[in-house]
N, C-alpha and C positions, 0 to 999 in steps of 0.2 A: 453416397457421397464422397467419402474419403476415397473408394476407388476409382473415381471417375474423376476427382483429383490427382490420385496417381496416374492414370492412366494419361492424365491431360500434361502432367509434368513431365511425364517421359516422353511423349511426343514435343513437349515443348522444345526440352533437351535436345535430341535429335535433329531438330530442325535450327537448331542455333548451332550446333556442331557443322551440320551440315554447309549450312550458312555463311558460317567463318571460314570455312576448308575451301569453299567457292571463291572467297572474297579474298584471300591473301593474309586476313586474319590467322592469328595462331587459333585453332580447332577450340581450345579450352580456355580461352579467355572471353567472358563474360563482359557484356556489353551494357551500358549503363546512360542511357540520355538523362541528361539533367537537364535538361528544360522542354516542358512538355505544358497544353495549359489544358484542362478538364471544364465543360461548361456543359448544359443541357438546356436547349433552346426549348423544348417543350415545358418548362417549369412554368406554373401559372403567373407569378410572377414574372416571367421572363430571364433575360439577362444584363447586364451591362455593356457588354461586350462579345462579342463584335458584332456589329451593329444589325438590320435585319437587309440591308439592303448589300450587305457585307457578300461577297464571292465563297466566306468561309462561315456562313452564317447555317450552323448545322451544328448537329450536336457531337461533342467532343469524350466520346466516355473511353473507360478503361479497355474495353472487348473490341472498338474501334481501332483505338491505336497498337491493341495486340494485333492486329488482320493485316495493317500496314508496318511493322517493326517486325514485328516476327520472323520473317523469314530474311532479316538481313542478319542475325544474331543476338538481338537485342533482347537484353532476357529482363530489363529491367527500368524504371522512370521513376526521376525528381517532376512532381507535378509544381507550375511555378503557380500562385495565385495571380488571375486573369478580372477580378472584380475587387470594390473596394468597400463589398457590404461587408457587416460585421461578423452577419452569422451563414456568409459563404466559408466560411472558415470550415464550422463545422462541417457544411454541406458536402465539402471535398475532402474531410476527411472521413466521414459516412461512407462517402464513393471509393475512397481510397482499399477503405480494411473491407470490402468484398471481392478485392482484386490483389493478387501476389505479386502484379507486375509492379505496382507501384511501391515503390522501395521510402519513400519519402516526400512530406508537403510544403512548400514556403507556402505562406500564410502573407495576410496584409490586417495590419493593425498602425494604429499612426502613432509614433514617439511625440512625447510632449502633448497629451492628448488626457483627460483627464478618464481612469478607468482603464489607463492602459497596464497598468502594472496586475489590475487581477483579470485582466482577460490571456493576459500573459499566461499567467499564472494559470489559470483552467486549461488554454489548449496546451500549454507544454504537456502535460500529464500523460499525452497521447502521442506512445514515443515515434510516430509519424511526421507528426510536427518538429521539422526543423531549421525553424525559424520566420522570417517574415522579408518583404521585398519592398524598396521605397530607391524613388529616384524620380525620370521624366516621365512617370506618369498619374494620373489622377488629379493632374495639376498641381503637381507640388513640388518643390523645391529641396533637393538637399542642402544646398549651401546654407537658405535661408534657415532649414533645420536647424544645422550646426550651428547656429546662433541664440540658439533659446535652450537658454541650460535645465529646462525639463525633459527637452528633447536627448540632450546629451546624455543625462541621469536614467533616462529610459534605455538607451542603446546599451548602460554600463549592467541594468536589469537585463537585458537579454543575453548579454556575455555572462550574466553569472547564471545563467540559468542551460550553460552549456548550448546556446543558439546563435545562430548565424544572420547574416547582412547577403542576402540580394540584390544589387542594384538594378536601375530599368534606363536602357536605352539612352547610350555612353552620346555626351560630345562634350568637347572638351573643358565646360565648368564643372561637368559632372565628376569628369577626372580629377579635377581640382580639388572637389569639395571631400572625396573618396582620400585625396592626400591627406586635408584637413580634420578629416573623420578621423585615421587611423592615428592622427597625434594624439588627438582628446583621448581616445579607446584603443591605446596600443593592441590590446591582446583578443578585440573583437574581429573576427574571420569575416572576411568578406570579398565578395565574386562580382569579378565586373563580367556584366552575361553582354551578348552580341558584340564583344570588342570589334570585332572584323567589322561592323557596319559605323564604326569610330568614323566621322569625315574630316580630317587634316584642315584646320584651316589656312587659306588661304593667305592671309599676314605672314610674311614672314618671319616676324616677332611673336605673334601668338601659336605658329606652328610650332617653333620651338620650346614654346614655354608648355606646350601641350605633352612635346617629346618627353621632357624635360618633367615632366608630371610621372610620367609613363614611366620614367626609368626610377624615380625615385620608388614607386610601386612594387618595378619589379624587382626589388632588392628585400622586400619586406615581405618573409616569408608564411604572413596570414591571410594576406593577400593575393586569390586565384583570378581567373577568369576562363572563361570560354569561350569553343569558338564556334557559337551559337550564332547564326544569324549570317552566313557568309555569304548565301546571294542576293542578290541586288540588281531591281531594275534600272538599263542605264541606256538613256534615247529610246526607249521603247521598248526595249528587247532586257532579253533576263541571260546574260554569259552563263552557259554549263561548263565552259573549259577552263580546270584548274587556274592554266598558265595567265588568267585572266587575275585573278585573284591570289596570286601567288608571293607577290611581294609585298603585302601588308599581310600575310597571314607568318609569312619569315619575318618581317616585323616583329609581331606578336610575339612568338615561339623566338625570336633571340633576347626579349624584354622577361620574358615569363618560366621559360623555359622547360625541360619535361615532368615536371616535380608540380608544375600548379596552375597546367593547362586541363580543360577537361572537357569531352563529345558534349556538343545540346544539340538539337533540332529544330527548337522554336514551333513541333509540329502543334496545332492542325496552322500556328498564323502562317508558317513558312509553305505555304500549299497556295497562298497569293502569287506563288514567284516561280514554284516549282514543287516535283512531286516530292513525295521522302525517300523514294530511289534517289533521286538524285542529288539531294543535300546531305543524305548517307555516303552517298559514292566519294563525291568533292572533297570529305573528311577524310572517308577514307583513302584515295589517291593522294592527300597531302602527307596522312601519317605513317602509309608504307612503308613508304623509304628507310625509315628507322630501325631500328634494334628493339627485338621480344621483348627488352625491358620499359623501353618507351613506351611500345602500345601498349602493353597492358597497365600504364598511368594514365594515359590517355582516356583509356574505357570504363577502367575500374578503380585501380587502386587509387589515384586521386581524388575521385569525387567520393568515394569511401573514409578518406583521411580526412576531405572534408566536411563532408556532411552527414559522417556518421552515421550510413544510413539503413536501414533497419533489413538484413537479410530473411525473403520470406518465401523464399522456394529453393530448393536444390543446384536449380540452375545459375543462380546467383553467384555460388560458390567456386573459386578457384585455390586450390590446394598450392598450383606451381606458383601463382603471385601473389603470394603470403611473405 
């Protein structure tokens, strides 16, 4: 088994180096995808997401992710919850433990509910468990939660455990709620996922308020953002030209800068709009004009700083990136 793992790792490193050289990314920069989902539709109990009539209703497990991502030089991934079922936190950890391409997981626990502290204490004993996700998902409302003292107290427990909060599916109300949460728990690390998906309000005053909230978050070093969810459907088609998305990406870059932005694909949810190759290419084309130090931060260093993920394979190390 050790010999096979050694051969597999060596081949993986070689593929990653070759892919990075071809893509214009420095060949010794490891790429961490900070936003993928894992689920198995063959389980007897099924899955809460995606629905059976979805185009992506197909088991998404580490080996399948490796097949679509490794050729692009991706050597590790952060798994983000896609189930509100408590037992699925452990299911994901068990699946992740068997494949070193998963360097961390973000689970699902609901702050402000009985048992939160006990479940958090149990799960965070596993070093792969890096935090929880909360936001516009599973009929939850971050803004409403912050009004509950127990909710805020539980997030302080998250902070005390050295863990962090991923948000879900941004809109102006969520962005404002993140500002309020950051006011209440200033040292908690928070990441805004899928920020390119945020649709600015049509109303001028509402747009100004949303931009102001983003500006506030852009000044807070503990708040990060992901360039995930770049592609979207517009008038029945999915543009795959970076120029279509560039203004919004430039705005995000100007807000958070090179030290607090990370690459994420949203695989396999992203398959509803584009292939992994197309998603990766758009992010690569945007970042490739930056200097080497910035590329390193985007693909590797920022995710390590934010998630404190666990290196599980030699290909995930970059001596020049330290």
